[in-house]
Backbone as JSON Lines, residues from 0, in Angstrom:
{"i":0,"aa":"M","n":[-3.86,-18.71,7.87],"ca":[-4.73,-17.78,6.97],"c":[-3.95,-16.58,6.64]}
{"i":1,"aa":"S","n":[-3.91,-16.2,5.53],"ca":[-3.09,-15.06,5.12],"c":[-4.26,-13.81,5.44]}
{"i":2,"aa":"V","n":[-3.24,-12.66,5.69],"ca":[-4.14,-11.54,5.56],"c":[-3.95,-10.64,4.19]}
{"i":3,"aa":"Q","n":[-4.69,-10.37,3.62],"ca":[-4.6,-9.36,2.27],"c":[-5.33,-7.95,2.64]}
{"i":4,"aa":"A","n":[-5.05,-6.93,2.03],"ca":[-5.3,-5.53,2.14],"c":[-5.13,-4.85,0.92]}
{"i":5,"aa":"Y","n":[-6.06,-3.91,0.72],"ca":[-5.83,-2.9,-0.08],"c":[-5.4,-1.72,0.8]}
{"i":6,"aa":"I","n":[-4.4,-0.88,0.19],"ca":[-4.08,0.3,0.84],"c":[-4.25,1.54,-0.29]}
{"i":7,"aa":"L","n":[-5.05,2.6,0.17],"ca":[-5.11,3.54,-0.59],"c":[-4.31,4.81,0.02]}
{"i":8,"aa":"I","n":[-3.74,5.27,-0.82],"ca":[-2.63,6.31,-0.71],"c":[-2.76,7.64,-1.26]}
{"i":9,"aa":"Q","n":[-2.55,8.55,-0.53],"ca":[-2.63,9.88,-1.06],"c":[-1.03,10.46,-1.14]}
{"i":10,"aa":"T","n":[-0.59,11.31,-2.22],"ca":[0.63,11.49,-2.17],"c":[0.77,13.06,-2.4]}
{"i":11,"aa":"E","n":[2.08,13.51,-2.35],"ca":[2.09,15.11,-2.6],"c":[2.07,15.24,-4.14]}
{"i":12,"aa":"V","n":[1.76,16.09,-4.36],"ca":[1.66,16.49,-5.8],"c":[2.74,15.93,-6.86]}
{"i":13,"aa":"G","n":[2.65,15.38,-7.85],"ca":[3.34,14.87,-8.81],"c":[4.19,13.65,-8.28]}
{"i":14,"aa":"K","n":[3.86,12.91,-7.09],"ca":[4.52,11.84,-6.73],"c":[3.94,10.67,-7.0]}
{"i":15,"aa":"A","n":[2.9,10.46,-7.45],"ca":[2.04,9.2,-7.63],"c":[2.8,8.2,-8.49]}
{"i":16,"aa":"S","n":[3.67,8.18,-9.46],"ca":[4.23,7.64,-10.32],"c":[5.54,6.99,-9.56]}
{"i":17,"aa":"S","n":[6.34,7.8,-8.61],"ca":[7.45,7.36,-7.98],"c":[7.03,6.62,-6.77]}
{"i":18,"aa":"V","n":[6.01,6.93,-6.28],"ca":[5.39,6.34,-5.04],"c":[4.65,4.79,-5.58]}
{"i":19,"aa":"A","n":[4.09,5.0,-6.62],"ca":[3.64,3.39,-7.01],"c":[4.99,2.7,-7.14]}
{"i":20,"aa":"K","n":[6.0,3.25,-7.92],"ca":[7.04,2.26,-8.27],"c":[7.79,1.84,-6.89]}
{"i":21,"aa":"A","n":[7.85,2.7,-5.92],"ca":[8.55,2.34,-4.66],"c":[7.73,1.29,-3.69]}
{"i":22,"aa":"V","n":[6.33,1.45,-3.87],"ca":[5.85,0.34,-3.08],"c":[5.53,-0.96,-3.59]}
{"i":23,"aa":"S","n":[5.68,-0.9,-5.07],"ca":[5.54,-2.1,-5.84],"c":[6.78,-3.18,-5.32]}
{"i":24,"aa":"A","n":[8.0,-2.51,-5.32],"ca":[9.28,-3.14,-4.78],"c":[9.17,-3.76,-3.35]}
{"i":25,"aa":"I","n":[8.21,-3.49,-2.74],"ca":[8.4,-4.01,-1.33],"c":[7.63,-5.4,-1.46]}
{"i":26,"aa":"S","n":[8.45,-6.1,-0.57],"ca":[8.09,-7.51,-0.3],"c":[6.44,-7.75,0.14]}
{"i":27,"aa":"G","n":[5.41,-8.54,-0.48],"ca":[4.41,-8.95,-0.01],"c":[3.33,-8.14,-1.02]}
{"i":28,"aa":"V","n":[3.66,-6.89,-1.7],"ca":[2.89,-6.29,-2.6],"c":[2.52,-6.99,-3.78]}
{"i":29,"aa":"T","n":[1.39,-7.13,-4.32],"ca":[1.05,-7.74,-5.24],"c":[0.87,-6.78,-6.42]}
{"i":30,"aa":"I","n":[0.38,-5.6,-6.24],"ca":[0.11,-4.87,-7.27],"c":[0.0,-3.51,-6.68]}
{"i":31,"aa":"A","n":[0.8,-2.35,-7.44],"ca":[0.31,-1.02,-7.02],"c":[0.31,-0.21,-8.32]}
{"i":32,"aa":"E","n":[-0.65,0.55,-8.11],"ca":[-1.21,1.58,-9.62],"c":[-1.44,3.03,-9.26]}
{"i":33,"aa":"G","n":[-1.0,3.86,-10.02],"ca":[-1.59,5.38,-9.89],"c":[-2.96,5.35,-10.41]}
{"i":34,"aa":"V","n":[-3.74,5.9,-9.69],"ca":[-5.4,6.14,-10.15],"c":[-5.83,7.53,-9.92]}
{"i":35,"aa":"T","n":[-6.96,7.96,-10.6],"ca":[-7.51,9.19,-10.12],"c":[-8.56,9.34,-9.38]}
{"i":36,"aa":"G","n":[-8.84,10.36,-8.51],"ca":[-9.88,10.44,-7.6],"c":[-9.3,11.07,-6.18]}
{"i":37,"aa":"P","n":[-9.77,10.79,-5.14],"ca":[-9.2,11.19,-3.74],"c":[-8.01,10.46,-3.56]}
{"i":38,"aa":"Y","n":[-7.66,9.35,-4.01],"ca":[-6.2,8.86,-3.77],"c":[-5.61,8.91,-5.1]}
{"i":39,"aa":"D","n":[-4.13,8.73,-4.75],"ca":[-3.45,8.71,-5.91],"c":[-2.91,7.41,-6.24]}
{"i":40,"aa":"V","n":[-2.87,6.46,-5.53],"ca":[-2.2,5.35,-5.59],"c":[-2.9,4.24,-4.86]}
{"i":41,"aa":"I","n":[-3.3,2.89,-5.44],"ca":[-3.99,1.91,-4.75],"c":[-2.89,0.71,-5.05]}
{"i":42,"aa":"M","n":[-2.79,0.12,-3.92],"ca":[-1.96,-1.23,-3.83],"c":[-2.47,-2.39,-3.15]}
{"i":43,"aa":"R","n":[-2.34,-3.37,-3.41],"ca":[-2.71,-4.75,-2.58],"c":[-1.72,-5.2,-2.04]}
{"i":44,"aa":"A","n":[-1.76,-5.9,-1.06],"ca":[-0.56,-6.67,-0.44],"c":[-1.25,-7.75,0.38]}
{"i":45,"aa":"E","n":[-0.32,-8.73,0.68],"ca":[-0.61,-9.92,1.49],"c":[0.59,-10.3,2.32]}
{"i":46,"aa":"S","n":[0.11,-11.14,3.74],"ca":[1.07,-11.32,4.57],"c":[0.76,-12.41,5.36]}
{"i":47,"aa":"P","n":[1.48,-13.39,5.8],"ca":[0.98,-14.47,6.88],"c":[0.04,-14.06,7.77]}
{"i":48,"aa":"S","n":[0.39,-13.01,8.42],"ca":[-0.5,-12.63,9.74],"c":[-0.58,-10.95,9.8]}
{"i":49,"aa":"M","n":[-1.32,-10.47,10.47],"ca":[-1.6,-9.11,10.8],"c":[-0.44,-8.38,11.34]}
{"i":50,"aa":"E","n":[0.26,-9.16,12.25],"ca":[1.45,-8.7,12.71],"c":[2.5,-8.43,11.84]}
{"i":51,"aa":"D","n":[2.62,-9.57,11.12],"ca":[3.71,-9.36,9.72],"c":[3.3,-8.22,8.75]}
{"i":52,"aa":"F","n":[2.0,-8.22,8.63],"ca":[1.61,-7.08,7.71],"c":[1.95,-5.85,8.26]}
{"i":53,"aa":"G","n":[1.9,-5.26,9.26],"ca":[2.26,-4.26,9.86],"c":[3.93,-4.05,9.97]}
{"i":54,"aa":"R","n":[4.35,-4.96,10.41],"ca":[5.97,-4.98,10.71],"c":[6.55,-4.94,8.9]}
{"i":55,"aa":"A","n":[6.29,-5.89,8.06],"ca":[6.69,-5.95,7.0],"c":[6.5,-5.09,5.74]}
{"i":56,"aa":"I","n":[5.27,-4.61,5.77],"ca":[4.5,-3.94,4.85],"c":[4.19,-2.63,5.13]}
{"i":57,"aa":"L","n":[3.35,-2.6,6.03],"ca":[2.68,-0.96,6.56],"c":[3.87,-0.02,6.97]}
{"i":58,"aa":"S","n":[4.93,-0.57,7.8],"ca":[5.82,0.34,8.12],"c":[6.94,0.53,7.04]}
{"i":59,"aa":"K","n":[6.99,-0.3,5.98],"ca":[7.95,0.38,4.9],"c":[7.11,1.22,3.79]}
{"i":60,"aa":"V","n":[5.76,0.69,3.71],"ca":[4.72,1.83,2.87],"c":[4.96,3.26,3.36]}
{"i":61,"aa":"Q","n":[4.87,3.27,4.99],"ca":[4.64,4.51,5.44],"c":[5.95,5.41,5.29]}
{"i":62,"aa":"A","n":[6.94,4.65,5.04],"ca":[8.29,5.19,4.91],"c":[8.92,5.86,3.63]}
{"i":63,"aa":"V","n":[7.71,5.36,2.48],"ca":[8.2,5.86,1.21],"c":[8.2,7.48,1.24]}
{"i":64,"aa":"P","n":[9.12,8.33,0.96],"ca":[9.0,9.81,0.53],"c":[8.11,10.02,-0.46]}
{"i":65,"aa":"G","n":[6.98,10.99,-0.27],"ca":[5.78,11.58,-1.03],"c":[4.7,11.02,-0.52]}
{"i":66,"aa":"I","n":[4.48,9.97,0.23],"ca":[3.28,9.59,0.93],"c":[2.97,10.91,2.21]}
{"i":67,"aa":"T","n":[1.54,11.29,1.72],"ca":[1.07,12.14,2.69],"c":[0.06,11.31,3.69]}
{"i":68,"aa":"R","n":[-0.78,10.39,3.32],"ca":[-1.94,9.68,3.93],"c":[-1.87,8.18,3.33]}
{"i":69,"aa":"T","n":[-2.46,7.28,4.15],"ca":[-2.84,5.93,3.77],"c":[-4.14,5.42,4.68]}
{"i":70,"aa":"L","n":[-4.74,4.51,3.86],"ca":[-5.83,4.11,4.42],"c":[-5.66,2.69,4.04]}
{"i":71,"aa":"T","n":[-5.66,1.73,5.07],"ca":[-5.71,0.39,4.82],"c":[-7.1,0.05,4.95]}
{"i":72,"aa":"C","n":[-7.46,-1.19,4.09],"ca":[-8.85,-1.85,3.89],"c":[-8.51,-3.04,3.96]}
{"i":73,"aa":"P","n":[-8.58,-4.08,4.93],"ca":[-8.41,-5.52,4.89],"c":[-9.43,-6.27,3.99]}
{"i":74,"aa":"V","n":[-9.13,-7.29,3.23],"ca":[-9.96,-8.07,2.56],"c":[-10.67,-8.95,3.38]}
{"i":75,"aa":"T","n":[-11.93,-9.14,3.38],"ca":[-12.74,-10.46,4.21],"c":[-12.84,-11.43,3.5]}
{"i":76,"aa":"S","n":[-12.68,-12.52,3.69],"ca":[-13.05,-13.78,2.95],"c":[-14.14,-14.65,3.66]}
{"i":77,"aa":"H","n":[-14.96,-15.56,2.92],"ca":[-16.15,-15.97,3.44],"c":[-15.77,-17.4,3.37]}
């Protein structure tokens, strides 16, 4: 079963567009868009396992310049 999650991203002022573009290029990211509100970018990603998710996606997202904070929200399936 694959792991899917939304990641809410806060960025430095004026960096939302460049952050959205950078994270959308990461393998496993299905969508990344700039939004208004308490977060600046919302992205969705999927991976074969939680271990892969952390190693292949989260670590790369957190390395993107301009990101100040992230919140990962795993998607539950019924």
